[in-house]
C-alpha positions as CSV (number, residue, x, y, z in Angstrom):
1,M,108.0,96.5,104.3
2,K,106.7,100.0,103.5
3,V,103.0,100.5,104.2
4,S,100.5,103.3,103.3
5,V,97.0,103.7,104.7
6,I,94.1,105.4,102.9
7,A,90.9,106.3,104.9
8,I,88.0,106.9,102.6
9,G,84.8,108.8,103.4
10,D,83.3,112.3,103.3
11,E,82.4,112.0,107.0
12,L,86.1,111.8,107.9
13,L,87.0,115.1,106.2
14,L,83.9,116.9,107.4
15,G,84.7,116.0,111.0
16,N,81.5,114.0,111.5
17,V,83.4,110.9,112.3
18,V,86.9,110.6,113.9
19,D,89.3,108.3,112.0
20,T,90.3,105.6,114.5
21,N,91.2,103.1,111.8
22,T,94.5,104.7,110.8
23,P,96.0,104.9,114.3
24,F,94.9,101.3,114.9
25,L,96.6,100.1,111.7
26,A,99.7,102.2,112.4
27,S,100.1,100.6,115.8
28,L,99.9,97.1,114.4
29,V,102.2,97.9,111.4
30,D,104.8,99.3,113.8
31,N,104.5,96.2,116.1
32,E,105.4,94.1,113.1
33,G,108.5,96.1,112.4
34,W,107.1,97.5,109.2
35,Q,107.3,101.2,108.2
36,L,104.2,103.3,107.8
37,V,105.4,105.8,105.2
38,H,102.2,107.6,104.3
39,S,98.5,108.0,105.4
40,C,95.7,110.2,104.1
41,Q,92.0,110.8,104.1
42,V,90.0,111.2,100.9
43,H,86.5,112.1,99.8
44,D,84.0,109.6,98.4
45,N,85.1,110.9,95.0
46,P,86.4,108.5,92.3
47,L,89.2,110.8,91.1
48,D,90.4,111.5,94.6
49,I,90.4,107.8,95.5
50,L,92.2,106.8,92.3
51,F,94.8,109.5,92.8
52,A,95.4,108.4,96.4
53,V,95.7,104.7,95.3
54,K,98.2,105.5,92.6
55,D,100.3,107.7,94.9
56,A,100.2,105.1,97.7
57,M,101.1,102.2,95.4
58,R,104.1,104.3,94.2
59,R,105.3,104.9,97.8
60,S,104.7,101.5,99.4
61,D,104.8,97.7,99.2
62,I,101.5,97.4,101.0
63,V,98.5,99.7,100.7
64,L,95.6,99.4,103.2
65,T,92.4,101.2,102.5
66,T,89.4,101.5,104.8
67,G,85.9,102.7,103.9
68,G,83.9,103.2,100.8
69,L,82.6,99.6,100.7
70,G,79.0,100.0,102.0
71,P,75.8,99.4,100.1
72,T,75.0,103.1,99.5
73,K,75.6,104.9,96.2
74,D,78.4,107.0,97.4
75,D,80.5,103.9,98.3
76,I,82.4,103.7,95.0
77,T,85.7,102.2,96.1
78,K,85.1,98.9,94.3
79,Q,84.5,100.6,91.0
80,V,87.7,102.6,91.4
81,L,89.7,99.5,92.2
82,C,88.3,97.8,89.1
83,E,89.6,100.8,87.1
84,Y,93.0,100.6,88.6
85,F,93.5,96.8,88.7
86,G,91.3,95.9,85.7
87,G,88.4,93.5,85.6
88,H,84.8,94.0,86.4
89,L,82.3,93.3,89.2
90,V,81.0,89.8,89.5
91,H,78.5,88.1,91.9
92,D,80.2,86.1,94.7
93,P,77.9,83.4,96.2
94,E,79.9,83.2,99.5
95,V,79.6,86.9,100.1
96,A,75.9,86.8,99.3
97,A,75.4,84.0,101.8
98,N,77.2,85.9,104.5
99,V,75.1,89.0,103.8
100,A,71.9,87.0,104.0
101,R,73.0,85.3,107.2
102,I,73.7,88.7,108.9
103,F,70.4,90.2,107.9
104,A,68.6,87.1,109.1
105,Q,70.3,87.4,112.5
106,R,69.3,91.0,112.7
107,G,65.7,90.3,111.6
108,L,66.0,92.7,108.6
109,A,64.8,92.3,105.1
110,M,67.2,92.2,102.2
111,N,67.0,95.0,99.5
112,P,68.8,95.5,96.2
113,L,71.4,97.9,97.6
114,T,72.3,95.4,100.3
115,A,72.4,92.5,97.8
116,S,75.0,94.6,95.8
117,Q,77.5,93.9,98.6
118,A,78.0,90.5,96.9
119,M,79.4,92.2,93.7
120,V,83.2,92.1,93.9
121,P,86.0,92.7,91.3
122,D,87.0,89.5,89.6
123,T,90.7,90.7,89.9
124,C,90.7,90.4,93.7
125,K,90.8,87.7,96.3
126,V,87.8,88.1,98.5
127,I,88.6,88.3,102.3
128,P,85.7,87.0,104.5
129,N,84.0,89.4,106.9
130,A,81.9,87.5,109.4
131,S,81.5,90.7,111.4
132,G,79.6,92.6,108.7
133,T,78.3,92.6,105.1
134,A,81.1,94.3,103.3
135,P,83.9,91.9,102.4
136,G,87.6,92.7,102.3
137,M,89.5,92.5,99.0
138,W,93.1,91.6,98.2
139,F,94.7,93.0,95.0
140,E,98.2,92.4,93.7
141,R,100.0,94.4,91.0
142,D,103.7,94.6,90.1
143,G,104.8,92.8,93.3
144,K,102.7,95.1,95.5
145,V,99.5,94.5,97.5
146,L,96.5,96.6,98.1
147,V,93.9,95.5,100.7
148,S,90.5,97.1,100.8
149,M,88.7,96.8,104.1
150,P,85.4,98.1,105.6
151,G,85.4,101.5,107.3
152,V,83.3,100.4,110.3
153,P,86.1,100.1,113.0
154,R,84.7,96.9,114.5
155,E,84.6,95.2,111.1
156,M,87.9,96.6,110.0
157,R,89.7,95.3,113.1
158,Y,88.1,91.9,112.7
159,V,89.1,91.7,109.0
160,F,92.6,93.0,109.5
161,T,93.7,91.0,112.6
162,G,91.9,87.8,111.7
163,E,92.5,87.7,107.9
164,V,94.9,90.3,106.5
165,L,97.7,90.4,109.1
166,P,98.5,86.7,108.9
167,R,98.7,86.9,105.1
168,L,101.0,90.0,105.2
169,R,103.2,88.1,107.6
170,E,103.6,85.4,105.0
171,L,104.8,88.0,102.5
172,D,107.4,89.3,105.0
173,K,110.0,86.6,105.4
174,V,112.9,88.9,106.1
175,D,115.1,87.4,108.8
176,R,115.6,90.4,111.2
177,M,115.1,91.3,114.8
178,P,111.7,92.9,115.6
179,V,111.8,96.5,116.9
180,Q,111.6,96.6,120.7
181,H,109.8,99.4,122.6
182,R,110.2,100.9,126.0
183,Y,107.8,103.5,127.4
184,F,107.9,106.3,130.0
185,L,105.2,108.6,131.1
186,L,106.5,112.0,132.4
187,E,104.9,115.0,134.0
188,G,106.4,118.3,135.1
189,I,108.9,118.7,132.2
190,S,108.3,120.2,128.8
191,E,109.0,118.4,125.6
192,S,111.6,121.1,124.6
193,K,113.4,120.8,128.0
194,L,113.4,117.0,127.8
195,N,114.8,117.2,124.3
196,G,117.7,119.4,125.5
197,E,118.4,117.1,128.4
198,L,118.6,114.1,126.0
199,D,121.3,115.8,124.1
200,A,123.6,114.8,127.0
201,L,122.8,111.2,126.6
202,D,123.2,111.4,122.9
203,A,126.6,113.0,123.3
204,N,127.7,110.0,125.3
205,H,126.5,107.7,122.5
206,V,123.9,106.1,124.8
207,L,121.2,106.7,122.2
208,H,123.1,106.0,119.0
209,A,121.1,102.9,118.3
210,V,117.9,104.1,119.8
211,H,115.1,106.1,118.2
212,I,113.0,108.4,120.5
213,A,109.4,109.2,119.8
214,Y,107.7,112.1,121.6
215,L,104.0,111.4,122.1
216,P,102.5,114.4,123.9
217,Q,99.2,113.8,125.8
218,P,96.9,116.3,127.6
219,G,98.7,117.0,130.9
220,Y,101.7,114.7,130.5
221,L,104.3,113.4,128.0
222,K,104.6,109.8,126.7
223,L,108.0,108.9,125.5
224,R,108.8,105.8,123.5
225,L,112.3,104.3,123.0
226,D,112.7,102.0,119.9
227,S,115.5,99.8,118.8
228,E,116.2,96.4,117.2
229,K,119.3,96.1,119.5
230,V,118.0,94.9,122.9
231,D,121.2,95.5,124.8
232,E,121.5,99.1,123.6
233,L,117.8,99.7,124.3
234,E,118.1,98.4,127.9
235,K,121.2,100.5,128.5
236,A,119.4,103.6,127.2
237,T,116.3,102.8,129.2
238,A,118.3,102.5,132.4
239,E,120.1,105.8,131.8
240,F,116.9,107.6,131.0
241,A,115.1,106.2,134.1
242,S,117.9,107.4,136.3
243,L,118.3,110.9,134.7
244,F,114.6,111.7,134.7
245,S,113.3,109.8,137.7
246,E,111.7,112.9,139.3
247,Y,109.4,113.3,136.3
248,I,108.5,109.7,135.6
249,F,105.3,108.4,137.0
250,A,105.0,105.2,134.9
251,N,107.4,103.2,132.9
252,E,105.0,101.3,130.6
253,D,102.5,102.0,127.8
254,T,99.6,102.9,130.0
255,T,97.5,105.9,131.1
256,P,97.4,107.8,134.4
257,A,94.1,106.3,135.3
258,T,95.2,102.7,134.6
259,A,98.5,103.2,136.4
260,L,96.6,104.6,139.4
261,I,94.2,101.7,139.5
262,D,97.0,99.2,139.2
263,T,98.9,100.9,142.1
264,L,95.7,101.0,144.3
265,K,95.1,97.3,143.6
266,A,98.7,96.4,144.5
267,L,98.4,98.4,147.8
268,G,94.9,97.1,148.6
269,L,93.5,100.6,148.8
270,T,90.3,102.2,147.5
271,V,89.6,105.7,146.1
272,S,86.7,108.2,145.6
273,S,86.5,111.7,144.0
274,A,84.9,115.0,144.9
275,E,84.6,117.2,141.8
276,S,83.5,120.7,141.3
277,C,85.2,122.3,138.2
278,T,86.0,118.9,136.6
279,G,82.3,117.9,136.8
280,G,82.8,114.1,137.0
281,N,85.6,113.8,134.4
282,I,87.9,112.2,137.0
283,A,85.2,109.6,137.6
284,H,84.8,109.1,133.9
285,M,88.6,108.6,133.4
286,I,88.7,106.0,136.2
287,T,85.6,104.1,135.3
288,S,86.7,103.9,131.7
289,V,89.3,101.4,132.8
290,A,88.1,97.8,133.0
291,G,88.4,96.5,136.6
292,S,88.2,99.9,138.2
293,S,85.3,98.8,140.4
294,A,87.8,96.8,142.5
295,V,89.2,100.1,143.9
296,Y,86.8,102.9,143.0
297,N,83.7,103.5,145.1
298,G,82.2,106.6,143.5
299,S,82.2,110.4,143.1
300,V,80.3,113.4,144.5
301,V,80.0,116.1,141.8
302,S,79.7,119.0,144.3
303,Y,79.3,121.8,141.8
304,S,77.4,124.1,144.1
305,N,78.5,125.4,147.5
306,E,75.4,123.8,149.0
307,M,76.6,120.3,147.9
308,K,80.1,121.0,149.3
309,I,78.6,122.0,152.6
310,N,75.7,119.6,153.0
311,V,77.2,116.4,151.5
312,L,80.9,116.8,152.0
313,G,80.9,118.7,155.2
314,V,82.9,121.7,154.0
315,N,82.8,124.6,156.5
316,P,80.5,127.4,155.1
317,Q,82.6,130.0,156.9
318,T,85.7,128.8,155.0
319,I,83.9,129.3,151.7
320,A,82.6,132.7,152.7
321,R,86.1,133.8,153.8
322,L,88.3,132.2,151.1
323,G,85.9,131.3,148.3
324,A,85.1,127.8,146.9
325,V,88.4,127.8,144.9
326,S,90.8,127.5,147.8
327,E,93.0,124.9,149.2
328,P,91.2,124.6,152.6
329,V,88.0,123.9,150.7
330,V,89.5,121.1,148.5
331,E,91.1,119.6,151.7
332,M,87.7,119.3,153.3
333,M,86.2,118.0,150.1
334,A,88.7,115.2,149.8
335,Q,88.3,114.3,153.4
336,G,84.5,114.5,153.1
337,V,84.2,112.2,150.1
338,A,86.6,109.7,151.6
339,R,84.3,109.6,154.6
340,V,81.0,109.5,152.6
341,A,82.3,106.9,150.2
342,Q,84.3,105.0,152.9
343,T,87.5,104.9,150.9
344,D,91.2,105.0,151.9
345,C,92.1,107.7,149.3
346,A,90.4,110.6,147.5
347,V,91.0,113.4,145.1
348,S,89.1,116.7,145.0
349,T,89.0,119.6,142.6
350,S,87.6,123.2,142.7
351,G,88.5,125.8,140.1
352,I,87.6,128.1,137.3
353,A,87.3,126.3,134.0
354,G,86.1,129.4,132.2
355,P,85.5,131.2,130.0
356,G,83.9,133.3,132.7
357,G,84.1,133.2,136.5
358,A,87.5,134.7,137.0
359,T,88.0,136.8,140.1
360,P,90.9,139.1,141.3
361,G,93.9,136.8,142.0
362,K,92.1,133.8,140.5
363,P,92.2,133.9,136.7
364,V,90.6,131.3,134.4
365,G,92.5,128.1,134.7
366,T,93.1,128.3,138.4
367,V,92.3,124.9,140.0
368,C,92.8,123.8,143.6
369,I,93.4,120.0,144.0
370,G,93.2,118.0,147.2
371,I,94.8,114.5,147.7
372,H,93.8,112.3,150.6
373,T,95.7,109.1,151.5
374,P,96.1,107.1,154.7
375,A,99.2,109.3,155.2
376,G,97.2,112.5,155.3
377,T,95.8,115.2,153.1
378,T,97.8,117.5,150.8
379,T,96.6,120.4,148.6
380,G,98.0,122.6,145.8
381,T,96.9,125.3,143.5
382,Y,97.6,125.0,139.8
383,H,97.2,127.1,136.7
384,F,96.1,125.4,133.4
385,T,95.8,127.0,130.0
386,G,93.5,126.4,127.0
387,N,89.8,126.4,126.6
388,R,87.2,125.0,129.1
389,A,87.6,121.4,127.8
390,D,91.4,121.7,128.0
391,I,91.4,123.0,131.5
392,I,89.0,120.2,132.7
393,E,91.0,117.5,131.0
394,R,94.4,118.8,132.3
395,A,93.1,119.3,135.9
396,S,91.6,115.8,135.9
397,T,94.9,114.3,134.6
398,K,96.9,116.3,137.1
399,S,94.7,115.0,140.0
400,L,95.3,111.4,139.0
401,I,99.0,111.8,138.7
402,L,99.3,113.7,142.0
403,L,97.5,110.8,143.8
404,L,99.6,108.2,142.0
405,R,102.8,110.1,143.0
406,S,101.7,110.3,146.6
407,L,101.1,106.6,146.7
408,K,104.5,105.8,145.2
């Protein structure tokens, strides 16, 4: 089945809110073996919404819309859908009861705008939304389906996974093999170089039944191999793993932080971090993963030289002689935080994230990284490009990958 997604809301186009609904729906559509052929964002404007609906219905078998269903006056999706599918708004007692239940749970008083949530087009099938006040709506026309869902991500996910997806599966009775996926995370090779190297595999017809998706991430590259033919996919996966083994640091759909935590758990080791230029971002990456407390003891954000000296035990003469951005300093930082936090492993960073702070021989983007494991401490100096946020993100990611590689 061909699918289109329309995300409705001024806040999306103004950049006030990031659209997380479309990537979520795209992932689930892909997992079902359906094809996402089109997605767009539109203003809370009836003409824009109507044009987007007409265009998507022309392109697709299934159209999924999110947003524009709230109680405020700018949420006009229902009126537009009435215009396209015909009919008029009617009061739905079940929706009204759900709205009343939710407001009672929250201790809030109903008002006329809230009560209007119970008005739905009489040409749709109402989809329950126990997670919020705006119901989903299922429309059919000329053998095609449009499903309108709330824009609040939590509500949309509840409606789609619990109500919409099972109904769409009933429509899709095609007897075919589902698309299988294999993932690799690589670091140290550019997308262009990797693409050139893959030409050799393609020339040997290893990839003739396999589609490759390049998914660049800050500091590393995610690669996905897709195919309905499992044997061909396994052959291509094995060839790829052999050819690019020096660049691969994970062979599943994961993140550097999650892969590191899983490895530390498997080895029975703990980790801490000492951060200067990354300012706690490594700690954030690690602690964003559920279960990280089993291996992560904590961080010292040693932004000043005094913190490096007094807390981590960095030799002040080394800082005076070589500067804080130097490999001997991050070596002592890593060893110091491992001692303070009582961990087996540690990562440390000290660098120049910019836009100022550059010195002769140390331009913006220069970052020294220390890696401490039971086998010893290693250091390196790296140069990252981009703005301040880019440099911090890439240096943090590089630190996690370096520790992961050293453990493997």
